[in-house]
N, C-alpha and C positions, 0 to 999 in steps of 0.2 A: 160562171167565170167572173173573176174579180176585175175591178176597174184598173186601167193602166196606171202605172206608178210614175210620178214626176221624179225624174232622176237627175242628180248632179254627177257628172263624170270627172274624175281627176286622174290624170296620167300624163306621161311624157314620151317614152321611147316607142319603138315599133311594137314591142310586146303589148303595150297598152293600146296602141292604135288598132291592133287586131280585135281586141275586145270591144272597142268603141264601134268598129265597123259592124260587129255582130249585133250590138245593141240597136244600131240604126235600122236593122231589118225588122225590129219589133214595133209594137204599137205604143211602147213606153216613150213619152216625150222627154227629151233631154233639155233641161232648162238652161244649163250652162256647162261649159267645159273649162276645167281648171288645169293648167299646165305650167311648167316652170318657165321663168323669163327667158327670152331669146338670148343665146350666147354665141360667141364666135367659136368656130370649130373647123377642123381640117387644117391642111398645110397653109392655106391662104388666110386662115383665121377670119373668114367671113361669117357674119351673123347668119345663123340658120334657124329656121322654124322647126320646132319639134314635130315628129310624125303625127302626134295627136293634134297639134294646132293646125297642121296642114289639112288634115281630114276634116276637122271641125269647120274651118273656113270654107272648104269646098261644099260643105253641107249647109252653110248659112247659120251655124250655131254660134252663139255668143261665147267668146273666149276671154277668160280672165287669167292674169298672170301675176298675182301678188308675189313679192319676194319672200313673204312670210305670212303665215296665218295666225301669228301670235298677236297681231294688232287688233284692237277692239273694233276698229272700223272695218277691217277685212272680215272679221267674224260676223259683224252685223249685216254686212252686204251678202254674205253667204246665207245667213238665217232668213233674210228677206225673200229669198227665192222660194221659201216654204216647200221644200222638196220632201218627198216621201222617203227617198233613199239616196245615199251617196255611194257610188261605186268607185273604188280607188285601186289603181293598177300601176305600180312602179311610178308613183307620182314624184317622189324625191323630197317632199317636204313633210315635216312632222305635223300631225293633226292634234291641236290642243283639245282638251275635254269639251270646251264649248262648241267646237266644230263637230266632234263625235256625237254630241247630243242634239245637234240642230235638226237633222232630218227626222221625220216621224218614226221611221224604221231603223234609224241609225246608219252606220257606215259599214260596208262590207269590202273586203279586199280579195283580189286574186293573187295568190302566192305560188311561185313556181317550185313547190316542193310538197312532198307528202308530210305535212306537219305532224308532229313537231320535229321531224328529222333534221331539216335545215332551216333555221330562222336567219334573217339578216340579208345582206346585200347581194351575195353571190351564190345562191342555192344551186343553180344549174351547174356551174363549174365545180363547186365543192362536191357535188354528188359524183361527178365523173372522177375527180381526183381521188376520192375515197374508195373507188371501185364498187359503188352501189350497183345492184342488179336492176333496180327500177327507180323511177322518179314519178312525177305527176304534178297535179295542181290541187290546191286547196282553196275553197271559198270559206272565208272566216269572218266572223263579226269582229270589228276593230275595237280595241280598247287601248288604254294608255301604254301598256307594255309593247315591246317590239315583237310583232308576229306571235303574240301570246293568246289571242282571242279564241273563243270557242269555234269549232269547225262546223260548217254547214253542209259541205258537199265536197267530194273528192273524185278525181279521175286519175287512173294510173296508166303508165306506159313503161315498157322495158327499156333499159339503157343498152343499146347494141354495142358490140365490140368495136365498131367503127364510128360510133357517135362522136361528134365534136361538140364544143360549146355552142357553136352556131346551129348545127342540125337539131340538137336537143332543144335549144331555145325556140326554134321555129315550130317544132312539134308541140311543145308545151304552150306556146302562144295560141295555137289552134285549139288545144284541149281546154285552155282557160276560157276561151270564148264559148266553147260548147258547155262547159260547166256553169258559166254565168247564166246562159239562156235556160239551162235545165233547172236552175234553182229559183229563178225569179217567180214562177207561179206559186211555189210553196211559200216564198217570202210574202207575196202579196196576200195570200190566203191565210197566213199565220199557221201553216201546217208543217213547216220545215223545222225539224228538231236539231238543236245544237249539241255538239259533243265536246266536252272539255279535253284539252290537250294533256297528255301524260308528260309532266315536267321532267321525269327521269330519263326520257328518250330524246330530249332536246339537245341540239348542237347549234353553234353559232357559225354561220357562213360569212366569214369576214370578207371585206371588199378585196378585190384582186389588186395586187401590186406588181409592177413590172419586174422588180427584183426577184419575185417568185418564179419568173419564167426561166431563170438560169438553170441549165441542166447540171445535175450532179450525176456523173457517169458511174459512181460507185453504187448507185441504187439499182435495184433489179430492172430489167428491160421493161417489164409490164408496168411498173410504177412510172418510169420515164415516159412510156407511151401514153399513159393516162394524162400526164401533164401536157404533152404535146396536143392531145385531143381537147383537153379542157380549155387550154389557152388559145385555141383556134376558134374565132378569128381575132381575139384580143386577150392579152397583150402579145401573144405568140411566144412560144418557147424558143430559147436561144442558147447557143454555145459558142465558144471561141475556136476559130480556125486560124492558126497563126496569129497575126495581129488584127484580125477582123472578127466581128461578131456575125454569125450566120443565124438565120431564123429557120426553124424546123416546122414545116406545115403538116407533113404526114409521115408517119413511121409505122413499123410493124414489128412487134416483139417476136423473137424466134427462140424456141427452146434449144439450148446447146450447152454441153458440158465443156467449158473452156477455162483455161487458166491464162488469162492475158490481162495486161494493164487496162483498167477501165478507161474508156475513151479512145483506145487504140483502134484504128481502122484495120480490119482484118481482110476484108474482101471488097472489091468494087466490080461493077458490071452494069449491064442494062437494067437488071432487076433493082439495083439500088446500091447503097453503101452500108456494109455490115460493120457495126461498131461493138466492141466489147463493153460489157457493163458489169456491175457487181454480181449479176446473175443472169446468164443468157446473153443473146445478141439482140441488138436493136438495128433493124434495117431502115435506113433513112430513105424515104420514097420521094419526098418533095422538099426543096429547100430554097432559100433566098439569100443572096449576097447583098450587102449594103448598097442601096441605090439602084438595085436591079429588080426585075420581076421574079416571081417564084417560078422555078423550073423543076422538071423531073430530075431526080438524083442521077439517073442514067445519063442525062445530057451534061450534067455538071462534071462527071468523071471524064468525059471526052475532052474537056478543056483544062482540067486540073489534075495534077499528079498527087495522089494521096498515099504514096509509098512511105511507110514509117511515120505517118502522121498520127498524132495523138490529139484528139479534140478535148478541150477543157471547158 
């Protein structure tokens, strides 16, 4: 059995904290944790610690939060740790070549996609939006390009018909932790073989934008449903109801041969609100009015008349 690896961990959100928690169950010492600087968040704009920082502090691990790793001083401080490996998970800062070269075994990344399918910032949501049948995680060696490094280990999971961005995120976070622990022995022993990515299969998963969440009722019901699921829990799909914007949290596409104006409400009841689309019906199951909590659509129709209403 190989000696434990001295590891630097770099990550910021909950997805990364799941991997850090898994690392803490091993014999590999974590010499330092890098995470993005504390920033205000939420309605109160209070400064919040990242999930990774919170976990590191609980475990007594040194936390470093440089605003950039481009500075020579930051690079020298990282190199002085003399780590064997750097594990990077949704860190949010670019790693210059000097940082990539600092650990003896280089830097590896847990990416929430079956590379090279979705490179970039939002692979989980883009997979759902595209109607992919499966997703997964890839452990790759990091290089200067964005998510272009050779692949070391993958784990797959199906994308279910009711998966949201949130549910798939949580499942992939757990898979990422499993994959990381599975590949560490091979990395330490030098037996893990890397596989180059097929550039012809690569797609770029651009960062989500709130404007993308606006519903286009002329699209097929299945496409709109994928948007609703992908954008749950953020930024949440929206449409206009009269002079208000409502948020759609859960929907269900229904096959139907209809000839109605897209966006027109055709039926309402306890089961939900059936809306005409460019192809088929979309049943709204859960929605949210501005300033209110999310409620079942059946409760909404008890208090609102939707006769002759066209959502836009």
